[in-house]
C-alpha positions in Angstrom: 12.6 -41.4 -0.8 15.1 -41.5 -2.9 14.2 -44.7 -4.7 12.3 -43.7 -8.2 14.4 -42.2 -11.1 16.8 -39.5 -11.2 17.0 -36.1 -9.9 15.8 -33.6 -12.2 16.9 -29.8 -11.3 14.7 -26.7 -10.4 14.8 -23.2 -9.2 15.0 -23.1 -5.1 13.2 -20.2 -3.9 12.4 -19.0 -0.2 9.4 -17.1 1.2 8.1 -16.6 4.4 6.3 -19.6 5.9 2.5 -19.2 5.8 -0.3 -20.7 7.9 -3.1 -23.6 7.0 -6.1 -22.7 8.0 -8.2 -24.3 10.6 -10.7 -26.2 9.6 -14.4 -26.0 10.9 -14.8 -27.3 14.2 -11.8 -28.5 16.4 -9.2 -30.1 14.5 -12.1 -32.1 12.5 -12.3 -32.4 8.6 -15.4 -30.3 7.8 -18.5 -33.3 6.0 -18.9 -30.5 3.4 -15.6 -29.8 1.6 -14.4 -26.5 1.2 -14.2 -25.0 -2.2 -12.0 -23.5 -3.4 -8.9 -25.6 -1.7 -7.6 -24.2 0.9 -3.8 -23.7 0.9 -0.7 -23.1 3.0 1.4 -21.1 0.6 1.6 -19.6 -3.0 -0.9 -18.9 -5.4 -1.2 -22.0 -7.5 -4.3 -23.1 -7.8 -5.7 -26.5 -9.1 -3.6 -27.9 -11.7 -4.4 -29.7 -14.8 -3.4 -33.8 -14.7 -2.0 -33.5 -18.2 -3.6 -36.0 -20.1 -6.0 -36.9 -17.5 -7.8 -34.0 -18.7 -9.5 -33.2 -14.9 -9.6 -30.4 -12.8 -11.2 -32.3 -9.9 -10.4 -35.1 -8.0 -12.2 -38.6 -8.9 -13.6 -40.1 -5.5 -13.9 -43.3 -5.2 -15.6 -45.5 -2.7 -14.8 -49.0 -1.6 -16.2 -51.9 0.5 -13.3 -54.3 2.3 -14.2 -57.4 4.7 -11.0 -58.1 6.6 -11.0 -62.2 7.0 -10.2 -62.1 10.4 -13.7 -59.7 11.4 -17.2 -59.8 10.6 -17.6 -56.1 10.1 -17.0 -54.3 6.9 -15.4 -50.8 5.9 -16.2 -48.6 3.6 -13.5 -45.9 2.8 -14.0 -43.1 0.6 -13.0 -39.4 -0.6 -16.1 -37.3 -0.5 -17.4 -36.3 -4.0 -16.2 -32.9 -4.8 -13.4 -32.9 -2.2 -10.4 -30.8 -3.4 -6.9 -30.8 -2.7 -5.5 -28.7 0.6 -1.5 -27.8 0.6 0.0 -28.2 3.8 3.5 -27.3 2.6 4.4 -25.8 -0.4 7.8 -26.0 -2.0 8.4 -22.5 -3.9 7.2 -20.6 -1.1 8.5 -22.4 2.1 11.1 -24.4 0.9 14.9 -23.8 2.9 16.7 -25.1 -0.1 16.3 -27.2 -2.9 16.3 -30.7 -1.7 13.9 -29.6 1.5 11.0 -31.5 -0.1 8.5 -34.2 1.3 10.0 -36.9 0.1 8.6 -39.6 2.6 4.9 -40.3 3.6 3.3 -38.4 6.4 3.9 -39.0 9.8 2.8 -36.7 13.3 3.4 -37.2 17.0 1.9 -34.9 19.9 4.6 -33.2 22.1 5.0 -32.8 25.7 3.1 -29.6 25.5 0.5 -30.8 23.3 1.2 -29.3 20.2 1.7 -31.3 17.1 4.7 -32.1 15.4 4.7 -33.3 11.6 7.5 -34.9 9.6 7.6 -35.9 6.0 11.3 -35.5 5.1 14.1 -35.8 2.9 17.3 -37.3 3.7 18.2 -33.4 5.7 14.8 -33.9 7.9 13.4 -31.0 9.1 9.8 -30.7 10.8 6.5 -28.8 10.4 4.9 -27.8 14.2 1.8 -26.2 15.4 -1.0 -26.5 17.7 -2.8 -28.8 15.3 -2.7 -31.1 12.1 -4.5 -27.8 10.7 -2.2 -25.3 11.7 1.6 -26.3 10.9 4.6 -24.0 10.0 7.7 -25.1 8.4 11.1 -24.8 10.1 14.0 -24.4 8.4 16.4 -26.4 11.6 17.7 -29.9 10.2 16.5 -32.0 13.0 18.2 -35.4 11.5 20.8 -36.3 8.3 22.9 -39.1 7.8 26.5 -39.0 7.5 27.3 -40.6 4.0 30.1 -42.8 5.1 31.5 -45.1 2.6 31.5 -48.0 4.6 28.4 -50.3 4.0 29.0 -51.7 7.3 28.2 -48.4 9.3 24.6 -48.1 7.9 25.1 -44.4 7.9 25.4 -43.3 4.5 22.0 -41.9 3.2 19.0 -41.9 6.1 15.3 -41.0 5.7 13.6 -40.2 9.0 10.2 -42.2 8.5 9.0 -43.9 11.1 8.8 -41.7 14.4 6.9 -42.9 17.5 6.7 -41.2 21.4 5.3 -42.6 24.5 5.7 -39.1 26.0 6.2 -36.6 23.4 10.0 -35.8 24.6 11.5 -39.2 23.8 10.9 -40.1 19.6 12.1 -42.9 19.0 12.4 -43.1 14.8 13.0 -46.0 12.4 15.2 -45.0 9.5 15.2 -45.9 5.8 19.0 -46.2 5.4 20.1 -46.6 1.6 23.8 -47.1 0.6 24.8 -45.9 -2.4 27.2 -48.4 -3.5 27.4 -46.1 -7.3 29.2 -43.4 -5.8 32.2 -45.8 -4.5 33.8 -47.2 -7.8 36.0 -49.4 -6.0 32.9 -51.4 -4.5 30.6 -50.4 -7.6 32.8 -50.8 -10.9 29.8 -50.3 -13.0 28.8 -47.2 -11.1 25.2 -48.0 -11.7 22.9 -46.4 -9.0 20.3 -49.1 -9.5 22.3 -52.3 -9.3 24.5 -51.0 -6.7 21.7 -49.9 -4.1 21.5 -51.8 -0.9 19.5 -50.9 1.8 18.3 -51.6 5.8 16.5 -50.1 8.5 18.2 -48.5 11.5 17.2 -46.6 14.7 17.9 -43.0 15.7 16.5 -41.5 19.2 15.7 -38.0 20.3 15.7 -36.7 23.9 14.8 -33.1 23.2 11.1 -33.4 21.6 12.4 -33.9 18.0 14.6 -31.1 17.8 17.4 -33.4 17.2 18.0 -37.2 16.4 21.2 -39.0 17.5 23.2 -41.6 15.3 21.0 -44.3 14.2 22.0 -47.6 14.8 21.3 -51.7 12.6 17.9 -53.0 12.8 16.9 -54.6 10.0 18.0 -56.0 6.9 19.2 -58.8 4.4 21.7 -61.2 6.0 24.0 -60.8 3.3 26.9 -58.3 3.0 27.0 -55.5 -0.2 27.6 -57.0 -3.3 28.0 -54.5 -6.4 27.8 -56.9 -8.8 24.2 -58.1 -8.1 22.5 -56.1 -10.6 19.5 -54.9 -8.8 18.8 -53.1 -5.6 18.1 -55.8 -2.2 17.2 -55.0 1.2 14.6 -53.8 3.7 12.9 -50.5 2.4 10.6 -48.1 3.6 9.2 -48.7 6.9 6.1 -47.9 7.7 4.2 -45.7 10.8 4.6 -47.9 14.0 1.5 -48.9 15.6 1.0 -50.4 19.3 -1.6 -53.1 19.7 -1.5 -55.1 23.0 2.0 -53.9 24.0 3.8 -54.9 21.0 4.8 -52.4 18.6 4.3 -53.0 15.5 5.8 -51.7 11.4 6.0 -53.0 8.0 8.9 -52.8 5.3 9.2 -54.0 2.2 11.6 -56.5 0.9 13.5 -56.8 -2.1 14.4 -60.2 -2.7 18.0 -61.7 -2.5 18.7 -65.3 -1.6 16.8 -66.6 1.3 14.5 -63.6 1.4 11.7 -63.4 -0.5 10.4 -60.2 -2.0 6.8 -58.7 -0.2 6.1 -57.0 3.1 7.2 -57.8 6.2 5.7 -57.4 9.2 7.9 -57.2 12.5 7.4 -56.0 16.1 9.2 -55.2 19.6 8.0 -54.1 23.3 11.2 -52.3 23.6 11.6 -49.2 20.8 14.8 -48.4 22.8 16.5 -51.7 21.9 17.4 -51.8 18.1 18.2 -55.2 18.5 15.1 -56.4 19.9 12.8 -56.0 16.6 11.8 -59.7 15.7 10.2 -60.8 12.5 6.7 -62.7 10.9 8.0 -66.4 10.2 4.9 -66.9 8.7 3.8 -68.8 12.1 4.9 -66.7 14.9 7.5 -63.5 15.2 10.8 -65.3 15.8 13.1 -63.9 13.0 16.2 -61.8 14.3 17.8 -59.5 11.8 21.7 -60.5 12.3 24.0 -57.7 11.4 26.2 -59.6 8.7 29.2 -57.6 9.2 29.6 -58.5 12.8 27.5 -62.0 12.8 28.6 -63.6 9.3 26.7 -64.6 6.5 26.0 -68.4 8.2 22.8 -70.0 7.8 20.4 -66.8 6.2 17.4 -68.5 6.3 16.8 -67.9 9.7 17.4 -64.3 9.6 14.7 -63.8 6.6 11.0 -62.2 7.2 8.1 -64.5 5.7 6.3 -61.8 3.5 2.6 -61.4 4.2 0.3 -62.8 0.8 1.5 -60.5 -2.2 -2.0 -60.5 -3.5 -3.2 -58.8 -0.1 -0.4 -56.6 0.4 0.9 -56.2 -3.2 2.4 -53.1 -2.6 4.6 -50.9 -0.4 2.7 -50.1 3.1 3.1 -46.8 3.5 0.9 -45.8 6.3 -1.2 -48.1 8.9 -4.1 -46.5 10.8 -6.8 -48.2 13.4 -10.5 -47.6 12.7 -11.3 -47.7 16.8 -14.9 -47.9 16.2 -14.4 -51.3 14.6 -11.4 -52.4 15.7 -9.6 -52.8 12.1 -6.6 -51.6 10.9 -6.2 -50.1 6.9 -3.1 -50.6 5.2 -2.4 -47.6 3.0 -0.2 -48.3 -0.5 0.1 -46.5 -4.0 0.5 -48.6 -7.0 -1.1 -49.9 -10.5 -3.1 -52.8 -11.0 -6.6 -53.9 -12.4 -9.6 -53.8 -9.8 -10.8 -57.1 -11.4 -9.6 -59.3 -13.6 -9.8 -58.8 -17.2 -10.1 -55.0 -16.2 -7.7 -52.3 -17.1 -5.1 -51.4 -14.9 -5.9 -48.4 -12.4 -3.3 -46.1 -10.9 -3.6 -44.8 -7.3 -4.1 -45.5 -3.3 -5.1 -48.8 -2.7 -6.6 -49.8 0.5 -6.6 -53.0 2.6 -8.1 -54.1 6.1 -7.3 -56.7 8.8 -8.2 -57.0 12.5 -4.9 -58.7 13.6 -1.9 -57.0 11.1 -1.7 -60.6 10.0 -4.9 -61.8 7.7 -5.5 -58.7 5.2 -8.4 -58.5 3.2 -7.6 -58.0 -1.2 -6.8 -54.7 -2.0 -9.4 -51.9 -3.3 -8.9 -48.5 -5.1 -10.0 -46.1 -2.9 -8.8 -43.1 -4.9 -7.2 -42.7 -8.6 -4.4 -40.5 -9.4 -1.4 -40.8 -11.1 1.8 -41.8 -9.6 5.7 -40.9 -9.3 6.1 -44.5 -10.3 3.6 -44.3 -13.7 6.7 -42.9 -15.3 4.4 -41.2 -17.9 4.9 -38.3 -19.9 0.8 -38.1 -20.2 0.5 -35.5 -16.7 2.3 -32.5 -15.6 1.9 -33.8 -12.0 2.0 -37.2 -10.0 1.7 -38.6 -6.4 2.9 -40.5 -3.9 3.7 -41.5 -0.4 0.3 -41.7 0.7 -0.8 -41.8 4.6 -3.9 -41.0 7.0 -3.8 -38.9 9.4 -6.6 -37.8 11.6 -6.7 -34.6 13.8 -8.7 -36.0 16.2 -6.7 -39.3 17.1 -6.7 -40.4 20.4 -3.0 -41.6 20.7 0.0 -39.8 20.5 1.3 -40.5 17.4 -2.3 -40.2 15.4 -2.4 -44.0 14.7 -6.3 -44.0 14.9 -9.0 -42.4 13.2 -13.0 -42.5 14.1 -13.8 -42.3 10.6 -13.2 -38.5 9.7 -9.5 -37.9 8.6 -6.7 -36.8 6.1 -5.4 -38.9 3.1 -1.6 -36.8 2.9 0.5 -36.9 -0.5 3.5 -35.7 -2.0 2.5 -34.1 -5.0 5.4 -34.1 -7.7 5.5 -31.3 -10.7 7.0 -33.2 -13.8 9.2 -31.4 -16.5 10.6 -33.5 -19.5 8.8 -36.8 -18.4 10.5 -36.6 -15.0 9.7 -35.8 -11.4 11.4 -32.2 -10.6 12.2 -30.8 -7.0 8.9 -29.1 -7.0 7.1 -31.1 -4.7 4.5 -30.3 -2.3 2.8 -31.9 0.4 -1.0 -31.9 -0.2 -3.7 -33.8 1.8 -7.4 -34.5 0.8 -10.8 -35.7 3.0 -11.0 -39.3 3.5 -13.6 -41.0 5.3 -13.4 -44.8 7.1 -16.7 -45.8 8.1 -18.7 -49.2 8.6 -20.9 -50.5 5.5 -24.5 -50.1 5.9 -24.5 -53.8 5.0 -22.2 -54.5 7.8 
C-alpha cells in the first residue's frame, strides 16, 4: 500500500495476458522444486540481489511452539525452491500503476473458479480455474473517490481483505488513507508522512467481485484528523479475514496516538455485512467499539481503542493469517527486520508466529531471508514485501487454511537510484508447514 517512500517513475508497457502453467497434481505445489522457475509473462530470468550476490533463494527452516498448543510446527522454504511469476508488470500492466501493492488474497467464485486480488488503489482481479492458472483483467472493480473531507473516509483506498460466504456477495475490508498533504488548508506543511491519517472501511460486491460499492467506516482511532501531528496515525493494513467458531477475525496495525497504543490489533464480527459490528480486543475480551469521531465526537477516547497483542510476539504488521488444518494452529505472516537471537545481527525477511486461538502467539522466527522494501537500501536492485500464504488445495472458499504444502506470495519491486519503481511483480515460492518430528 502507499505507505513506503515516494513514487518513482518508470515506463508502462502492455502485452497480451499470459498464463502461469499448472503445477504437478490437482493444484498442489510439487514436492520437488521446478527449475528453471515458471513465469507467467516477460522474459526476465533470475535476477541478482545486488550486494547479496546470490541467484538462488535462501531456504530457512524454523520450529514454532505456540504457548496455547502442545504441537510444534516446522515452516520452511524447500532448499532450491525458485520464484514463479504470477503477474509481470512489464507484460501485463493495464496502466503504469497497475501494480501488486497489497498482500495476495483469493476466493472461490460461485462457479468454482478462482479470483485473486493484490492491487493498488484502482483494483483489478486475476481469475482462472485455479491458483495455478490465472489471467489478469484490465477491468477496475474498486477505487476510492479521493474526497477532500476526512470525515468521509473515502480518499485513497486499497481493497485488501475480501471474504465471501457464497462466491457471489464479497465483503471487503479497505485500507483507507487520507492524504492530508494534498490539502494545504488542512496540512500547511504539505508533508506526506506528517499528514497521513488511516482508517479501515468496508465495501461490498453483489456480482461476484466484478464491482464494489462505496466504502463505509469500520475502524480507526477516536480522533479527528490533525494536520500538525507530525507523524502518521490510525489503523493500517488489515490482514485477510479468517473464520473461527462462527466469528470472523482480522488484524490491523495501529500507529499510536493519544490513548491508542502502537501494535497489532485483533478484531472480530459475526456479521460481515454490518461495518459497525466489529469489536476489538481490549486485553481481556472483544468489547471495543470503534466510534466514528466525526459523528460521535472525541469524548472518552480510551473506550474506543484496541489493546495491541504483545509486540515481542507480533512485532510487525500481520499481512497474512492461515490455519494449518492437521494441527489446528494459526500461522501469522509478517515482513520485517530483527535479530534471530540476542546479540545477533538483524536479518530482513519473512517472519512467522503461531497460535491456537489468535490471541496467544509464539515468538517470531525467520522463515525466509530476503531484502525488503522497508530496508531502504541501495545495495540491491530488487526488494520484496507483502508476504501471504495461499494453498491451492485449501478447503475453505477464502483460502484461509492449508494442509501443509502451500505457496508464499510476495510483491517483488525493482529498484532504481535506491528507490522502488513501478516495476512490481507478484511472485510466489513453495513453502511447507508441517508438524515437527519432535512434536
